[in-house]
N, CA, C, O and the ligand as a Tripos MOL2 file, in Angstrom:
@<TRIPOS>MOLECULE
protein
  289   287    73     0     0
PROTEIN
NO_CHARGES

@<TRIPOS>ATOM
      1 N           1.1760   -1.2630   -0.1540 N.3       1 MET1
      2 CA          0.0960    0.0320   -0.1270 C.3       1 MET1
      3 C           0.9230    1.3480    0.0580 C.2       1 MET1
      4 O           1.7650    1.5330    0.9380 O.2       1 MET1
      5 N           0.5580    2.2040   -0.8840 N.am      2 GLU2
      6 CA          1.4000    3.2670   -0.8190 C.3       2 GLU2
      7 C           0.1960    4.4500   -1.1070 C.2       2 GLU2
      8 O          -0.8250    4.2050   -1.7490 O.2       2 GLU2
      9 N           0.4900    5.6640   -0.5570 N.am      3 THR3
     10 CA         -0.3610    6.8360   -0.6130 C.3       3 THR3
     11 C           0.5220    8.1620   -1.3410 C.2       3 THR3
     12 O           1.5720    8.7220   -1.0290 O.2       3 THR3
     13 N          -0.3750    8.3380   -2.3660 N.am      4 LEU4
     14 CA         -0.0490    9.3450   -3.4150 C.3       4 LEU4
     15 C          -0.7300   10.8440   -3.0910 C.2       4 LEU4
     16 O          -1.9460   11.0340   -3.0570 O.2       4 LEU4
     17 N           0.1620   11.7390   -2.8910 N.am      5 GLU5
     18 CA         -0.6790   13.0990   -2.6700 C.3       5 GLU5
     19 C          -0.4210   13.9680   -3.8740 C.2       5 GLU5
     20 O           0.6250   14.1110   -4.5070 O.2       5 GLU5
     21 N          -1.6750   14.5470   -4.0610 N.am      6 PHE6
     22 CA         -1.7780   15.5760   -5.3410 C.3       6 PHE6
     23 C          -2.2260   16.9330   -4.6720 C.2       6 PHE6
     24 O          -3.1020   16.9210   -3.8070 O.2       6 PHE6
     25 N          -1.5980   18.1420   -5.0920 N.am      7 GLN7
     26 CA         -2.3980   19.4500   -4.8120 C.3       7 GLN7
     27 C          -3.0440   19.7210   -6.1900 C.2       7 GLN7
     28 O          -2.4610   19.9040   -7.2590 O.2       7 GLN7
     29 N          -4.4810   19.7070   -5.9200 N.am      8 VAL8
     30 CA         -5.4890   20.1420   -6.9040 C.3       8 VAL8
     31 C          -6.0130   21.3540   -6.7590 C.2       8 VAL8
     32 O          -6.4370   21.7600   -5.6770 O.2       8 VAL8
     33 N          -6.0280   22.1420   -8.0140 N.am      9 SER9
     34 CA         -6.9460   23.4600   -8.0540 C.3       9 SER9
     35 C          -8.0640   23.1620   -8.6730 C.2       9 SER9
     36 O          -8.0780   22.2880   -9.5390 O.2       9 SER9
     37 N          -9.2690   23.9120   -8.2840 N.am     10 GLY10
     38 CA        -10.4870   23.7780   -9.0720 C.3      10 GLY10
     39 C         -11.6790   23.2440   -8.2150 C.2      10 GLY10
     40 O         -12.8390   23.3150   -8.6190 O.2      10 GLY10
     41 N         -11.3340   22.7080   -7.0210 N.am     11 MET11
     42 CA        -12.4280   22.1670   -6.4470 C.3      11 MET11
     43 C         -12.9920   23.3920   -5.5320 C.2      11 MET11
     44 O         -12.2830   24.1100   -4.8270 O.2      11 MET11
     45 N         -14.3160   23.4850   -5.6720 N.am     12 VAL12
     46 CA        -14.9010   24.5950   -4.7810 C.3      12 VAL12
     47 C         -16.1330   24.1650   -3.8230 C.2      12 VAL12
     48 O         -16.8270   24.9670   -3.1990 O.2      12 VAL12
     49 N         -16.2780   22.8000   -3.8150 N.am     13 CYS13
     50 CA        -17.4040   22.5800   -2.8350 C.3      13 CYS13
     51 C         -17.3230   21.1730   -2.6610 C.2      13 CYS13
     52 O         -16.5910   20.5040   -3.3910 O.2      13 CYS13
     53 N         -18.1310   20.5730   -1.6010 N.am     14 HIS14
     54 CA        -18.2270   19.1980   -1.4400 C.3      14 HIS14
     55 C         -18.3460   18.2950   -2.5670 C.2      14 HIS14
     56 O         -17.7010   17.2580   -2.7180 O.2      14 HIS14
     57 N         -19.3060   18.8180   -3.4200 N.am     15 GLY15
     58 CA        -19.5190   17.8980   -4.7300 C.3      15 GLY15
     59 C         -18.5250   17.7340   -5.5350 C.2      15 GLY15
     60 O         -18.4910   16.6540   -6.1250 O.2      15 GLY15
     61 N         -17.4470   18.7160   -5.8000 N.am     16 CYS16
     62 CA        -16.2250   18.5950   -6.2750 C.3      16 CYS16
     63 C         -15.3100   17.3890   -5.5530 C.2      16 CYS16
     64 O         -14.7030   16.5090   -6.1630 O.2      16 CYS16
     65 N         -15.3520   17.5240   -4.4830 N.am     17 GLU17
     66 CA        -14.5120   16.4580   -3.6830 C.3      17 GLU17
     67 C         -15.1030   15.0540   -3.9020 C.2      17 GLU17
     68 O         -14.3250   14.1410   -4.1810 O.2      17 GLU17
     69 N         -16.5420   14.7920   -3.7880 N.am     18 GLN18
     70 CA        -16.9680   13.4310   -4.2220 C.3      18 GLN18
     71 C         -16.7870   13.3560   -5.6400 C.2      18 GLN18
     72 O         -16.4080   12.2730   -6.0840 O.2      18 GLN18
     73 N         -16.9750   14.2470   -6.3880 N.am     19 ALA19
     74 CA        -16.9130   13.5910   -7.7930 C.3      19 ALA19
     75 C         -15.3590   13.2140   -8.1080 C.2      19 ALA19
     76 O         -15.1520   12.2820   -8.8860 O.2      19 ALA19
     77 N         -14.4100   13.8160   -7.6060 N.am     20 LEU20
     78 CA        -13.0160   13.5060   -7.6830 C.3      20 LEU20
     79 C         -12.5560   12.2430   -6.9510 C.2      20 LEU20
     80 O         -11.7600   11.4450   -7.4450 O.2      20 LEU20
     81 N         -13.0440   12.1300   -5.8850 N.am     21 GLU21
     82 CA        -12.7300   10.8130   -5.1150 C.3      21 GLU21
     83 C         -13.4860    9.4680   -5.8510 C.2      21 GLU21
     84 O         -12.9080    8.3830   -5.9130 O.2      21 GLU21
     85 N         -14.6270    9.6520   -6.3070 N.am     22 MET22
     86 CA        -15.4290    8.6600   -7.1260 C.3      22 MET22
     87 C         -14.5520    8.1970   -8.1960 C.2      22 MET22
     88 O         -14.1580    7.0320   -8.2270 O.2      22 MET22
     89 N         -14.2110    9.1230   -9.1320 N.am     23 LEU23
     90 CA        -13.4360    9.0620  -10.2720 C.3      23 LEU23
     91 C         -12.1850    8.1450   -9.9270 C.2      23 LEU23
     92 O         -11.8670    7.0900  -10.4750 O.2      23 LEU23
     93 N         -11.5970    8.7650   -8.9510 N.am     24 LEU24
     94 CA        -10.0640    8.0500   -8.5760 C.3      24 LEU24
     95 C         -10.3480    6.7250   -8.0870 C.2      24 LEU24
     96 O          -9.4760    5.8890   -8.3250 O.2      24 LEU24
     97 N         -11.5040    6.2920   -7.3770 N.am     25 ARG25
     98 CA        -11.7470    5.1440   -6.8290 C.3      25 ARG25
     99 C         -12.1300    4.1110   -7.9420 C.2      25 ARG25
    100 O         -12.0570    2.9100   -7.6830 O.2      25 ARG25
    101 N         -12.5780    4.5920   -9.2990 N.am     26 GLN26
    102 CA        -12.9720    3.6680  -10.1300 C.3      26 GLN26
    103 C         -11.4220    3.0160  -10.9770 C.2      26 GLN26
    104 O         -11.4040    2.0840  -11.7810 O.2      26 GLN26
    105 N         -10.4340    3.6840  -10.5830 N.am     27 HIS27
    106 CA         -9.1950    3.2660  -10.8090 C.3      27 HIS27
    107 C          -8.8550    1.8110  -10.1970 C.2      27 HIS27
    108 O          -8.8650    1.6840   -8.9730 O.2      27 HIS27
    109 N          -8.5360    0.6540  -11.0730 N.am     28 PRO28
    110 CA         -8.6440   -0.5600  -10.4360 C.3      28 PRO28
    111 C          -7.4150   -0.7320   -9.1350 C.2      28 PRO28
    112 O          -7.5640   -1.5270   -8.2070 O.2      28 PRO28
    113 N          -6.1460    0.2210   -9.2950 N.am     29 ALA29
    114 CA         -5.3460    0.1630   -8.2730 C.3      29 ALA29
    115 C          -5.6860    0.8770   -6.9210 C.2      29 ALA29
    116 O          -5.1460    0.6430   -5.8400 O.2      29 ALA29
    117 N          -6.6820    1.7950   -7.1720 N.am     30 VAL30
    118 CA         -6.8100    2.6930   -5.9260 C.3      30 VAL30
    119 C          -7.9980    2.0420   -5.0470 C.2      30 VAL30
    120 O          -9.0700    1.5820   -5.4400 O.2      30 VAL30
    121 N          -7.4680    2.1460   -3.6980 N.am     31 THR31
    122 CA         -8.2570    1.3650   -2.7110 C.3      31 THR31
    123 C          -9.0370    2.7580   -1.8400 C.2      31 THR31
    124 O         -10.1330    2.5930   -1.3030 O.2      31 THR31
    125 N          -8.4870    3.7800   -1.8040 N.am     32 GLU32
    126 CA         -9.2110    4.7180   -1.1910 C.3      32 GLU32
    127 C          -8.5070    6.1680   -1.6860 C.2      32 GLU32
    128 O          -7.3160    6.3150   -1.9630 O.2      32 GLU32
    129 N          -9.4280    7.0720   -1.7180 N.am     33 ALA33
    130 CA         -9.2890    8.3600   -2.2860 C.3      33 ALA33
    131 C          -9.8550    9.5250   -1.3190 C.2      33 ALA33
    132 O         -10.9810    9.3320   -0.8620 O.2      33 ALA33
    133 N          -9.2050   10.6740   -0.9760 N.am     34 SER34
    134 CA         -9.8950   11.5800   -0.1910 C.3      34 SER34
    135 C          -9.3450   12.9820   -0.7370 C.2      34 SER34
    136 O          -8.1600   13.2400   -0.9460 O.2      34 SER34
    137 N         -10.3870   13.7980   -0.9190 N.am     35 ALA35
    138 CA        -10.0330   15.0640   -1.5350 C.3      35 ALA35
    139 C         -10.5690   16.0170   -0.6260 C.2      35 ALA35
    140 O         -11.6420   15.7510   -0.0860 O.2      35 ALA35
    141 N          -9.8850   17.2790   -0.3280 N.am     36 ASP36
    142 CA        -10.3210   18.3690    0.4240 C.3      36 ASP36
    143 C         -10.4490   19.4750   -0.4530 C.2      36 ASP36
    144 O          -9.4260   19.7690   -1.0710 O.2      36 ASP36
    145 N         -11.4400   20.1400   -0.6480 N.am     37 ALA37
    146 CA        -11.6940   21.3400   -1.5600 C.3      37 ALA37
    147 C         -11.0560   22.6390   -0.7860 C.2      37 ALA37
    148 O         -10.6290   23.5350   -1.5140 O.2      37 ALA37
    149 N         -10.9600   22.8080    0.6210 N.am     38 LYS38
    150 CA        -10.4930   23.8040    1.0420 C.3      38 LYS38
    151 C          -8.9040   23.9040    0.9740 C.2      38 LYS38
    152 O          -8.2310   24.9250    0.8340 O.2      38 LYS38
    153 N          -8.5340   22.7710    1.0910 N.am     39 THR39
    154 CA         -6.8430   22.8480    1.0180 C.3      39 THR39
    155 C          -6.5790   22.4990   -0.4690 C.2      39 THR39
    156 O          -5.5640   23.0050   -0.9480 O.2      39 THR39
    157 N          -7.2120   21.8390   -1.1420 N.am     40 GLY40
    158 CA         -6.9230   21.1960   -2.5800 C.3      40 GLY40
    159 C          -6.1800   19.9420   -2.4530 C.2      40 GLY40
    160 O          -5.7880   19.3930   -3.4820 O.2      40 GLY40
    161 N          -5.9520   19.4480   -1.3540 N.am     41 ARG41
    162 CA         -5.0400   18.4510   -1.1100 C.3      41 ARG41
    163 C          -6.0560   17.0090   -1.4890 C.2      41 ARG41
    164 O          -7.1710   16.7280   -1.0500 O.2      41 ARG41
    165 N          -5.2750   16.3400   -2.3640 N.am     42 VAL42
    166 CA         -5.9380   15.0290   -2.3760 C.3      42 VAL42
    167 C          -5.0180   13.6420   -2.1980 C.2      42 VAL42
    168 O          -3.9750   13.4300   -2.8150 O.2      42 VAL42
    169 N          -5.5270   12.9010   -1.3880 N.am     43 ASN43
    170 CA         -4.6250   11.6240   -1.0490 C.3      43 ASN43
    171 C          -5.2940   10.5310   -1.6560 C.2      43 ASN43
    172 O          -6.5130   10.3820   -1.5660 O.2      43 ASN43
    173 N          -4.5040    9.7210   -2.3030 N.am     44 VAL44
    174 CA         -4.8650    8.6940   -2.9850 C.3      44 VAL44
    175 C          -4.0000    7.2100   -2.4130 C.2      44 VAL44
    176 O          -2.7770    7.1040   -2.5120 O.2      44 VAL44
    177 N          -4.6890    6.3800   -1.9510 N.am     45 VAL45
    178 CA         -3.9690    5.0060   -1.3820 C.3      45 VAL45
    179 C          -4.2170    3.8170   -2.4480 C.2      45 VAL45
    180 O          -5.3290    3.4080   -2.7810 O.2      45 VAL45
    181 N          -2.9830    3.3410   -2.9180 N.am     46 VAL46
    182 CA         -2.9340    2.3150   -4.1040 C.3      46 VAL46
    183 C          -2.6920    1.1630   -3.7470 C.2      46 VAL46
    184 O          -1.7900    1.1830   -2.9100 O.2      46 VAL46
    185 N          -3.1550   -0.1500   -4.0250 N.am     47 SER47
    186 CA         -2.6190   -1.2840   -3.6510 C.3      47 SER47
    187 C          -1.5300   -1.8310   -4.4500 C.2      47 SER47
    188 O          -0.7590   -2.6690   -3.9820 O.2      47 SER47
    189 N          -1.4390   -1.3760   -5.6700 N.am     48 GLU48
    190 CA         -0.0720   -1.7320   -6.2010 C.3      48 GLU48
    191 C           0.5230   -0.5660   -7.0180 C.2      48 GLU48
    192 O          -0.2220    0.3880   -7.2420 O.2      48 GLU48
    193 N           1.6640   -0.5430   -7.4400 N.am     49 PRO49
    194 CA          2.3170    0.6390   -8.1180 C.3      49 PRO49
    195 C           1.5810    1.2300   -9.2100 C.2      49 PRO49
    196 O           1.2270    0.4370  -10.0830 O.2      49 PRO49
    197 N           1.2670    2.4650   -9.3620 N.am     50 VAL50
    198 CA          0.6880    2.9790  -10.4240 C.3      50 VAL50
    199 C           1.4720    4.1720  -10.7790 C.2      50 VAL50
    200 O           2.2640    4.6840   -9.9880 O.2      50 VAL50
    201 N           1.2470    4.6300  -12.0000 N.am     51 GLU51
    202 CA          2.1130    5.5590  -12.7440 C.3      51 GLU51
    203 C           1.1980    7.2050  -12.1480 C.2      51 GLU51
    204 O           0.0380    7.5170  -12.4150 O.2      51 GLU51
    205 N           1.9220    7.7680  -11.5450 N.am     52 ARG52
    206 CA          1.4030    9.2230  -10.9070 C.3      52 ARG52
    207 C           0.5280    9.8370  -12.3210 C.2      52 ARG52
    208 O          -0.6200   10.2740  -12.2500 O.2      52 ARG52
    209 N           1.2100    9.7730  -13.3850 N.am     53 ALA53
    210 CA          0.6270   10.3290  -14.5650 C.3      53 ALA53
    211 C          -0.6580    9.9040  -15.0970 C.2      53 ALA53
    212 O          -1.2440   10.6090  -15.9190 O.2      53 ALA53
    213 N          -1.1350    8.8040  -14.6870 N.am     54 GLU54
    214 CA         -2.2370    8.0130  -14.9400 C.3      54 GLU54
    215 C          -3.2750    8.6490  -14.0410 C.2      54 GLU54
    216 O          -4.3480    9.0020  -14.5300 O.2      54 GLU54
    217 N          -3.0180    8.8140  -12.7640 N.am     55 LEU55
    218 CA         -4.0200    9.5220  -11.8900 C.3      55 LEU55
    219 C          -4.0100   11.0020  -12.1460 C.2      55 LEU55
    220 O          -5.0900   11.5930  -12.1250 O.2      55 LEU55
    221 N          -2.9240   11.6470  -12.3790 N.am     56 VAL56
    222 CA         -3.0030   13.0060  -12.9240 C.3      56 VAL56
    223 C          -3.9150   13.2280  -14.2330 C.2      56 VAL56
    224 O          -4.5550   14.2710  -14.3650 O.2      56 VAL56
    225 N          -3.9420   12.3260  -15.0770 N.am     57 GLN57
    226 CA         -4.9970   12.1110  -16.1600 C.3      57 GLN57
    227 C          -6.2600   12.2600  -15.6950 C.2      57 GLN57
    228 O          -7.1030   13.0180  -16.1730 O.2      57 GLN57
    229 N          -6.4080   11.4710  -14.6760 N.am     58 ARG58
    230 CA         -7.9080   11.2510  -14.2970 C.3      58 ARG58
    231 C          -8.4270   12.5790  -13.5900 C.2      58 ARG58
    232 O          -9.5350   13.0740  -13.7960 O.2      58 ARG58
    233 N          -7.6160   13.0000  -12.8660 N.am     59 ILE59
    234 CA         -8.0520   14.2780  -12.2480 C.3      59 ILE59
    235 C          -8.0880   15.4180  -13.3520 C.2      59 ILE59
    236 O          -8.9190   16.2880  -13.0960 O.2      59 ILE59
    237 N          -7.5010   15.5710  -14.3110 N.am     60 LYS60
    238 CA         -7.3740   16.5660  -15.1980 C.3      60 LYS60
    239 C          -8.7090   16.3370  -16.2390 C.2      60 LYS60
    240 O          -9.2390   17.2370  -16.8910 O.2      60 LYS60
    241 N          -9.0880   15.0000  -16.2280 N.am     61 SER61
    242 CA        -10.2040   14.6620  -17.1700 C.3      61 SER61
    243 C         -11.4620   14.9820  -16.3450 C.2      61 SER61
    244 O         -12.5010   14.8790  -16.9970 O.2      61 SER61
    245 N         -11.5800   15.2810  -15.2860 N.am     62 ALA62
    246 CA        -12.5960   15.6360  -14.2970 C.3      62 ALA62
    247 C         -12.8660   17.2710  -14.1500 C.2      62 ALA62
    248 O         -13.8030   17.7870  -13.5420 O.2      62 ALA62
    249 N         -11.8330   17.9270  -14.8420 N.am     63 GLY63
    250 CA        -11.7270   19.2630  -15.1160 C.3      63 GLY63
    251 C         -10.9410   20.0060  -14.0350 C.2      63 GLY63
    252 O         -10.9930   21.2340  -13.9660 O.2      63 GLY63
    253 N         -10.1750   19.2310  -13.1500 N.am     64 PHE64
    254 CA         -9.2900   19.9860  -12.1240 C.3      64 PHE64
    255 C          -8.1300   20.1600  -12.7350 C.2      64 PHE64
    256 O          -7.8440   19.5800  -13.7820 O.2      64 PHE64
    257 N          -7.3390   21.0020  -12.1120 N.am     65 SER65
    258 CA         -5.7920   20.9260  -12.4140 C.3      65 SER65
    259 C          -4.8700   20.5830  -11.3330 C.2      65 SER65
    260 O          -5.2740   20.6840  -10.1740 O.2      65 SER65
    261 N          -3.7360   20.2090  -11.5630 N.am     66 ILE66
    262 CA         -2.6250   19.8750  -10.5240 C.3      66 ILE66
    263 C          -1.9200   21.3560  -10.3460 C.2      66 ILE66
    264 O          -1.5500   22.0670  -11.2800 O.2      66 ILE66
    265 N          -1.8370   21.5990   -9.2330 N.am     67 GLU67
    266 CA         -0.9090   22.7960   -8.7870 C.3      67 GLU67
    267 C           0.3670   22.2890   -8.6090 C.2      67 GLU67
    268 O           1.2510   22.7900   -9.3040 O.2      67 GLU67
    269 N           0.6920   21.3230   -7.7610 N.am     68 SER68
    270 CA          1.9590   20.9700   -7.5190 C.3      68 SER68
    271 C           1.7530   19.4320   -7.1810 C.2      68 SER68
    272 O           0.6960   18.8110   -7.0750 O.2      68 SER68
    273 N           3.1500   18.9660   -7.0340 N.am     69 GLU69
    274 CA          3.0240   17.5200   -6.7720 C.3      69 GLU69
    275 C           4.1680   17.2080   -5.5630 C.2      69 GLU69
    276 O           5.3610   17.4990   -5.6430 O.2      69 GLU69
    277 N           3.5930   16.6330   -4.5800 N.am     70 THR70
    278 CA          4.6010   15.9030   -3.5780 C.3      70 THR70
    279 C           4.6380   14.5000   -3.6630 C.2      70 THR70
    280 O           3.6380   13.7910   -3.7760 O.2      70 THR70
    281 N           5.8540   14.0890   -3.6050 N.am     71 ASN71
    282 CA          6.1200   12.7380   -3.5500 C.3      71 ASN71
    283 C           6.6320   12.0120   -2.3470 C.2      71 ASN71
    284 O           7.5560   12.4990   -1.6950 O.2      71 ASN71
    285 N           6.1340   10.9820   -2.0490 N.am     72 HIS72
    286 CA          6.3920   10.2000   -0.7310 C.3      72 HIS72
    287 C           6.6660    8.8500   -1.1490 C.2      72 HIS72
    288 O           6.9130    7.9820   -0.3110 O.2      72 HIS72
    289 CU        -18.1530   21.7010   -6.6050 Cu       73 CU73
@<TRIPOS>BOND
     1     1     2 1
     2     2     3 1
     3     3     4 2
     4     3     5 am
     5     5     6 1
     6     6     7 1
     7     7     8 2
     8     7     9 am
     9     9    10 1
    10    10    11 1
    11    11    12 2
    12    11    13 am
    13    13    14 1
    14    14    15 1
    15    15    16 2
    16    15    17 am
    17    17    18 1
    18    18    19 1
    19    19    20 2
    20    19    21 am
    21    21    22 1
    22    22    23 1
    23    23    24 2
    24    23    25 am
    25    25    26 1
    26    26    27 1
    27    27    28 2
    28    27    29 am
    29    29    30 1
    30    30    31 1
    31    31    32 2
    32    31    33 am
    33    33    34 1
    34    34    35 1
    35    35    36 2
    36    35    37 am
    37    37    38 1
    38    38    39 1
    39    39    40 2
    40    39    41 am
    41    41    42 1
    42    42    43 1
    43    43    44 2
    44    43    45 am
    45    45    46 1
    46    46    47 1
    47    47    48 2
    48    47    49 am
    49    49    50 1
    50    50    51 1
    51    51    52 2
    52    51    53 am
    53    53    54 1
    54    54    55 1
    55    55    56 2
    56    55    57 am
    57    57    58 1
    58    58    59 1
    59    59    60 2
    60    59    61 am
    61    61    62 1
    62    62    63 1
    63    63    64 2
    64    63    65 am
    65    65    66 1
    66    66    67 1
    67    67    68 2
    68    67    69 am
    69    69    70 1
    70    70    71 1
    71    71    72 2
    72    71    73 am
    73    73    74 1
    74    74    75 1
    75    75    76 2
    76    75    77 am
    77    77    78 1
    78    78    79 1
    79    79    80 2
    80    79    81 am
    81    81    82 1
    82    82    83 1
    83    83    84 2
    84    83    85 am
    85    85    86 1
    86    86    87 1
    87    87    88 2
    88    87    89 am
    89    89    90 1
    90    90    91 1
    91    91    92 2
    92    91    93 am
    93    93    94 1
    94    94    95 1
    95    95    96 2
    96    95    97 am
    97    97    98 1
    98    98    99 1
    99    99   100 2
   100    99   101 am
   101   101   102 1
   102   102   103 1
   103   103   104 2
   104   103   105 am
   105   105   106 1
   106   106   107 1
   107   107   108 2
   108   107   109 am
   109   109   110 1
   110   110   111 1
   111   111   112 2
   112   111   113 am
   113   113   114 1
   114   114   115 1
   115   115   116 2
   116   115   117 am
   117   117   118 1
   118   118   119 1
   119   119   120 2
   120   119   121 am
   121   121   122 1
   122   122   123 1
   123   123   124 2
   124   123   125 am
   125   125   126 1
   126   126   127 1
   127   127   128 2
   128   127   129 am
   129   129   130 1
   130   130   131 1
   131   131   132 2
   132   131   133 am
   133   133   134 1
   134   134   135 1
   135   135   136 2
   136   135   137 am
   137   137   138 1
   138   138   139 1
   139   139   140 2
   140   139   141 am
   141   141   142 1
   142   142   143 1
   143   143   144 2
   144   143   145 am
   145   145   146 1
   146   146   147 1
   147   147   148 2
   148   147   149 am
   149   149   150 1
   150   150   151 1
   151   151   152 2
   152   151   153 am
   153   153   154 1
   154   154   155 1
   155   155   156 2
   156   155   157 am
   157   157   158 1
   158   158   159 1
   159   159   160 2
   160   159   161 am
   161   161   162 1
   162   162   163 1
   163   163   164 2
   164   163   165 am
   165   165   166 1
   166   166   167 1
   167   167   168 2
   168   167   169 am
   169   169   170 1
   170   170   171 1
   171   171   172 2
   172   171   173 am
   173   173   174 1
   174   174   175 1
   175   175   176 2
   176   175   177 am
   177   177   178 1
   178   178   179 1
   179   179   180 2
   180   179   181 am
   181   181   182 1
   182   182   183 1
   183   183   184 2
   184   183   185 am
   185   185   186 1
   186   186   187 1
   187   187   188 2
   188   187   189 am
   189   189   190 1
   190   190   191 1
   191   191   192 2
   192   191   193 am
   193   193   194 1
   194   194   195 1
   195   195   196 2
   196   195   197 am
   197   197   198 1
   198   198   199 1
   199   199   200 2
   200   199   201 am
   201   201   202 1
   202   202   203 1
   203   203   204 2
   204   203   205 am
   205   205   206 1
   206   206   207 1
   207   207   208 2
   208   207   209 am
   209   209   210 1
   210   210   211 1
   211   211   212 2
   212   211   213 am
   213   213   214 1
   214   214   215 1
   215   215   216 2
   216   215   217 am
   217   217   218 1
   218   218   219 1
   219   219   220 2
   220   219   221 am
   221   221   222 1
   222   222   223 1
   223   223   224 2
   224   223   225 am
   225   225   226 1
   226   226   227 1
   227   227   228 2
   228   227   229 am
   229   229   230 1
   230   230   231 1
   231   231   232 2
   232   231   233 am
   233   233   234 1
   234   234   235 1
   235   235   236 2
   236   235   237 am
   237   237   238 1
   238   238   239 1
   239   239   240 2
   240   239   241 am
   241   241   242 1
   242   242   243 1
   243   243   244 2
   244   243   245 am
   245   245   246 1
   246   246   247 1
   247   247   248 2
   248   247   249 am
   249   249   250 1
   250   250   251 1
   251   251   252 2
   252   251   253 am
   253   253   254 1
   254   254   255 1
   255   255   256 2
   256   255   257 am
   257   257   258 1
   258   258   259 1
   259   259   260 2
   260   259   261 am
   261   261   262 1
   262   262   263 1
   263   263   264 2
   264   263   265 am
   265   265   266 1
   266   266   267 1
   267   267   268 2
   268   267   269 am
   269   269   270 1
   270   270   271 1
   271   271   272 2
   272   271   273 am
   273   273   274 1
   274   274   275 1
   275   275   276 2
   276   275   277 am
   277   277   278 1
   278   278   279 1
   279   279   280 2
   280   279   281 am
   281   281   282 1
   282   282   283 1
   283   283   284 2
   284   283   285 am
   285   285   286 1
   286   286   287 1
   287   287   288 2
@<TRIPOS>SUBSTRUCTURE
     1 MET1         2 RESIDUE 1 A MET
     2 GLU2         6 RESIDUE 1 A GLU
     3 THR3        10 RESIDUE 1 A THR
     4 LEU4        14 RESIDUE 1 A LEU
     5 GLU5        18 RESIDUE 1 A GLU
     6 PHE6        22 RESIDUE 1 A PHE
     7 GLN7        26 RESIDUE 1 A GLN
     8 VAL8        30 RESIDUE 1 A VAL
     9 SER9        34 RESIDUE 1 A SER
    10 GLY10       38 RESIDUE 1 A GLY
    11 MET11       42 RESIDUE 1 A MET
    12 VAL12       46 RESIDUE 1 A VAL
    13 CYS13       50 RESIDUE 1 A CYS
    14 HIS14       54 RESIDUE 1 A HIS
    15 GLY15       58 RESIDUE 1 A GLY
    16 CYS16       62 RESIDUE 1 A CYS
    17 GLU17       66 RESIDUE 1 A GLU
    18 GLN18       70 RESIDUE 1 A GLN
    19 ALA19       74 RESIDUE 1 A ALA
    20 LEU20       78 RESIDUE 1 A LEU
    21 GLU21       82 RESIDUE 1 A GLU
    22 MET22       86 RESIDUE 1 A MET
    23 LEU23       90 RESIDUE 1 A LEU
    24 LEU24       94 RESIDUE 1 A LEU
    25 ARG25       98 RESIDUE 1 A ARG
    26 GLN26      102 RESIDUE 1 A GLN
    27 HIS27      106 RESIDUE 1 A HIS
    28 PRO28      110 RESIDUE 1 A PRO
    29 ALA29      114 RESIDUE 1 A ALA
    30 VAL30      118 RESIDUE 1 A VAL
    31 THR31      122 RESIDUE 1 A THR
    32 GLU32      126 RESIDUE 1 A GLU
    33 ALA33      130 RESIDUE 1 A ALA
    34 SER34      134 RESIDUE 1 A SER
    35 ALA35      138 RESIDUE 1 A ALA
    36 ASP36      142 RESIDUE 1 A ASP
    37 ALA37      146 RESIDUE 1 A ALA
    38 LYS38      150 RESIDUE 1 A LYS
    39 THR39      154 RESIDUE 1 A THR
    40 GLY40      158 RESIDUE 1 A GLY
    41 ARG41      162 RESIDUE 1 A ARG
    42 VAL42      166 RESIDUE 1 A VAL
    43 ASN43      170 RESIDUE 1 A ASN
    44 VAL44      174 RESIDUE 1 A VAL
    45 VAL45      178 RESIDUE 1 A VAL
    46 VAL46      182 RESIDUE 1 A VAL
    47 SER47      186 RESIDUE 1 A SER
    48 GLU48      190 RESIDUE 1 A GLU
    49 PRO49      194 RESIDUE 1 A PRO
    50 VAL50      198 RESIDUE 1 A VAL
    51 GLU51      202 RESIDUE 1 A GLU
    52 ARG52      206 RESIDUE 1 A ARG
    53 ALA53      210 RESIDUE 1 A ALA
    54 GLU54      214 RESIDUE 1 A GLU
    55 LEU55      218 RESIDUE 1 A LEU
    56 VAL56      222 RESIDUE 1 A VAL
    57 GLN57      226 RESIDUE 1 A GLN
    58 ARG58      230 RESIDUE 1 A ARG
    59 ILE59      234 RESIDUE 1 A ILE
    60 LYS60      238 RESIDUE 1 A LYS
    61 SER61      242 RESIDUE 1 A SER
    62 ALA62      246 RESIDUE 1 A ALA
    63 GLY63      250 RESIDUE 1 A GLY
    64 PHE64      254 RESIDUE 1 A PHE
    65 SER65      258 RESIDUE 1 A SER
    66 ILE66      262 RESIDUE 1 A ILE
    67 GLU67      266 RESIDUE 1 A GLU
    68 SER68      270 RESIDUE 1 A SER
    69 GLU69      274 RESIDUE 1 A GLU
    70 THR70      278 RESIDUE 1 A THR
    71 ASN71      282 RESIDUE 1 A ASN
    72 HIS72      286 RESIDUE 1 A HIS
    73 CU73       289 GROUP 0 **** ****
């Protein structure tokens, strides 16, 4: 298990959080996703290695953008 963090801009309400979490959870490697519209922080727990770019692509496809990325 590994947690990936993203700094996302464009989330303005609880609906945005939920939409993004749902989209990320649809990825087969993702077991948990939590988004915070206030801070823009998105944490994604994955059960197997996954390319960050894949998740970034999903976030962007939902209409949000990546502010910066932190690696752990
Ligand atoms: Cu919203």
